MDAnalysis code that builds the backbone (N, CA, C; Angstrom):
import MDAnalysis as mda
import numpy as np

u = mda.Universe.empty(183, n_residues=61, atom_resindex=np.repeat(np.arange(61), 3), trajectory=True)
u.add_TopologyAttr("name", ["N", "CA", "C"] * 61)
u.add_TopologyAttr("resid", np.arange(1, 62))
u.add_TopologyAttr("resname", ["MET", "GLU", "GLY", "LYS", "ARG", "LEU", "ILE", "CYS", "GLY", "CYS", "ASN", "ASN", "VAL", "TRP", "LEU", "ALA", "ASP", "LEU", "GLU", "LYS", "ALA", "ILE", "ALA", "GLU", "GLY", "ALA", "LYS", "ASP", "PHE", "ALA", "GLN", "VAL", "GLN", "SER", "ALA", "THR", "HIS", "LEU", "GLY", "TYR", "SER", "CYS", "GLY", "ASN", "CYS", "VAL", "GLY", "PHE", "ALA", "ARG", "GLU", "ILE", "VAL", "GLU", "GLU", "LEU", "LEU", "ALA", "LYS", "ASN", "LYS"])
u.atoms.positions = np.array([
    [-0.580, 12.199, -4.703],
    [-0.023, 10.981, -6.144],
    [-2.246, 10.123, -6.497],
    [-1.661, 9.922, -7.542],
    [-2.587, 8.992, -8.584],
    [-3.272, 7.929, -7.868],
    [-4.855, 8.138, -7.411],
    [-5.196, 7.024, -7.467],
    [-4.823, 5.327, -7.748],
    [-5.685, 6.176, -9.489],
    [-5.137, 4.750, -10.497],
    [-4.341, 4.188, -10.592],
    [-3.017, 4.703, -9.751],
    [-1.985, 3.303, -10.261],
    [-1.789, 2.184, -9.279],
    [-1.612, 1.119, -10.284],
    [-1.275, 0.117, -9.786],
    [-0.005, -0.779, -8.825],
    [0.180, -0.782, -7.578],
    [1.400, -0.979, -6.787],
    [1.325, -2.439, -6.841],
    [0.638, -3.295, -6.637],
    [0.588, -5.227, -7.007],
    [-0.173, -5.261, -8.027],
    [0.411, -6.158, -8.816],
    [-0.199, -6.342, -9.919],
    [-0.493, -7.718, -9.599],
    [-0.335, -8.592, -8.341],
    [-0.786, -9.900, -8.380],
    [-2.026, -10.001, -7.710],
    [-1.421, -8.873, -6.686],
    [-3.183, -9.104, -6.135],
    [-4.060, -7.919, -6.333],
    [-3.382, -7.249, -7.605],
    [-4.664, -6.414, -7.503],
    [-4.834, -5.480, -6.756],
    [-3.882, -4.379, -6.227],
    [-3.750, -3.452, -5.455],
    [-3.069, -2.340, -5.755],
    [-3.829, -1.969, -5.575],
    [-4.013, 0.248, -6.541],
    [-3.372, 1.396, -5.434],
    [-2.857, 2.440, -5.794],
    [-2.997, 2.831, -4.465],
    [-3.845, 3.507, -3.388],
    [-4.712, 3.583, -4.661],
    [-6.201, 3.806, -4.081],
    [-6.258, 2.749, -2.626],
    [-5.850, 2.046, -2.640],
    [-6.014, 0.759, -1.709],
    [-5.616, 1.286, -0.501],
    [-4.507, 1.917, -1.052],
    [-3.223, 2.293, 0.479],
    [-4.020, 3.423, 1.452],
    [-4.235, 3.655, 0.181],
    [-4.850, 4.927, 1.105],
    [-5.843, 4.556, 1.584],
    [-7.189, 4.477, 1.532],
    [-8.239, 3.156, 1.857],
    [-7.556, 3.362, 2.947],
    [-7.041, 2.088, 2.806],
    [-6.179, 0.894, 4.391],
    [-5.826, 1.604, 5.666],
    [-4.943, 3.041, 5.025],
    [-4.340, 4.193, 6.076],
    [-5.759, 5.107, 6.776],
    [-6.543, 5.733, 5.678],
    [-7.827, 6.415, 6.132],
    [-8.588, 5.558, 6.899],
    [-8.505, 4.111, 7.219],
    [-9.634, 3.079, 8.413],
    [-8.813, 2.893, 8.965],
    [-7.067, 2.994, 8.796],
    [-5.976, 3.066, 10.451],
    [-5.061, 2.271, 10.336],
    [-4.743, 1.948, 8.946],
    [-3.371, 1.250, 9.271],
    [-2.604, 2.575, 9.617],
    [-1.764, 2.069, 10.284],
    [-0.962, 2.330, 11.033],
    [1.293, 2.766, 10.435],
    [1.383, 1.312, 9.952],
    [2.692, 1.577, 8.910],
    [2.513, 0.092, 7.857],
    [3.312, 0.045, 7.474],
    [3.497, -0.843, 6.089],
    [2.991, -2.667, 6.377],
    [3.507, -2.845, 7.884],
    [2.541, -4.642, 7.876],
    [1.680, -4.116, 7.596],
    [0.959, -3.236, 8.308],
    [-0.712, -2.801, 8.237],
    [-1.294, -2.823, 7.415],
    [-0.923, -2.083, 6.846],
    [-1.439, -1.548, 5.441],
    [-1.744, -3.317, 4.574],
    [-0.009, -3.774, 4.452],
    [-0.498, -4.691, 3.435],
    [-0.821, -5.985, 3.865],
    [-1.363, -6.215, 5.571],
    [-2.306, -6.940, 6.159],
    [-3.523, -6.233, 5.986],
    [-3.811, -6.093, 4.815],
    [-5.542, -5.178, 4.683],
    [-5.603, -5.099, 3.356],
    [-4.317, -4.811, 2.374],
    [-4.615, -5.177, 1.357],
    [-4.352, -5.853, 0.426],
    [-3.252, -7.419, 0.835],
    [-2.463, -8.501, 1.109],
    [-1.067, -7.925, -0.597],
    [-1.102, -7.428, -0.154],
    [0.072, -6.320, -1.180],
    [1.511, -7.298, -0.971],
    [1.746, -7.671, -1.894],
    [2.761, -8.431, -1.964],
    [2.851, -10.183, -1.379],
    [1.798, -10.354, -1.096],
    [1.651, -11.535, -0.612],
    [1.847, -12.621, -1.679],
    [1.652, -12.062, -2.477],
    [2.124, -13.341, -3.643],
    [4.148, -13.403, -4.440],
    [4.179, -12.631, -5.747],
    [5.580, -12.515, -5.560],
    [6.593, -12.350, -4.938],
    [5.886, -10.504, -4.245],
    [7.078, -10.040, -2.816],
    [8.135, -8.806, -4.138],
    [7.600, -8.565, -5.757],
    [8.475, -8.212, -6.013],
    [7.799, -6.520, -5.987],
    [6.922, -6.671, -5.114],
    [6.689, -4.930, -5.644],
    [6.668, -3.781, -3.896],
    [7.221, -5.253, -2.602],
    [7.043, -4.907, -1.541],
    [8.215, -3.700, -1.494],
    [9.056, -3.969, -1.835],
    [10.309, -2.993, -2.306],
    [10.456, -0.899, -2.566],
    [8.939, -1.427, -3.543],
    [8.687, -0.363, -3.769],
    [7.449, -0.017, -3.299],
    [6.786, -0.414, -3.148],
    [5.511, -0.504, -1.649],
    [5.342, 0.318, -0.334],
    [6.859, -0.342, -0.475],
    [6.988, 0.272, 0.954],
    [7.258, 1.625, 1.433],
    [7.938, 2.249, -0.205],
    [8.583, 3.842, -0.260],
    [6.745, 4.260, 0.177],
    [6.491, 3.913, -0.548],
    [5.091, 4.043, -1.145],
    [4.128, 5.197, -0.053],
    [4.440, 3.830, 0.664],
    [3.137, 3.386, 1.712],
    [3.692, 4.905, 2.994],
    [5.389, 4.484, 3.366],
    [5.885, 5.636, 3.950],
    [6.017, 6.687, 4.194],
    [5.869, 7.104, 2.141],
    [5.086, 8.771, 1.820],
    [3.760, 9.203, 2.239],
    [2.358, 7.789, 2.529],
    [1.825, 8.646, 2.896],
    [1.308, 8.825, 3.889],
    [1.717, 7.403, 4.695],
    [1.739, 7.238, 6.518],
    [1.929, 8.793, 6.471],
    [3.376, 9.538, 6.461],
    [3.783, 11.051, 6.174],
    [2.833, 11.908, 6.073],
    [2.489, 12.227, 5.062],
    [2.009, 13.095, 4.760],
    [0.201, 13.381, 5.606],
    [-0.447, 11.517, 6.446],
    [-0.967, 11.760, 7.493],
    [-1.244, 11.151, 8.846],
    [-0.008, 12.285, 8.634],
    [0.326, 12.098, 10.043],
    [-0.098, 14.125, 10.351],
])
C-alpha cells in the first residue's frame, strides 16, 4: 500500500500513520485508533479504515 494515502481527513491520518502505529505495537483496530485518533471526529472513515487496518495487521503477523 502507498503510505501517502489519506485515510481520515478530519484528523489528518494517513496510511503511513496506521503502519507506524502497528509497527509500534498496536495489535487491533482500537489500539490503532487510539494511537492515531482515526475516526474521532465525524466517524465516516471508520468502516473503510477498519478494513485497511485488518489488512495491515494480517500482513504483520
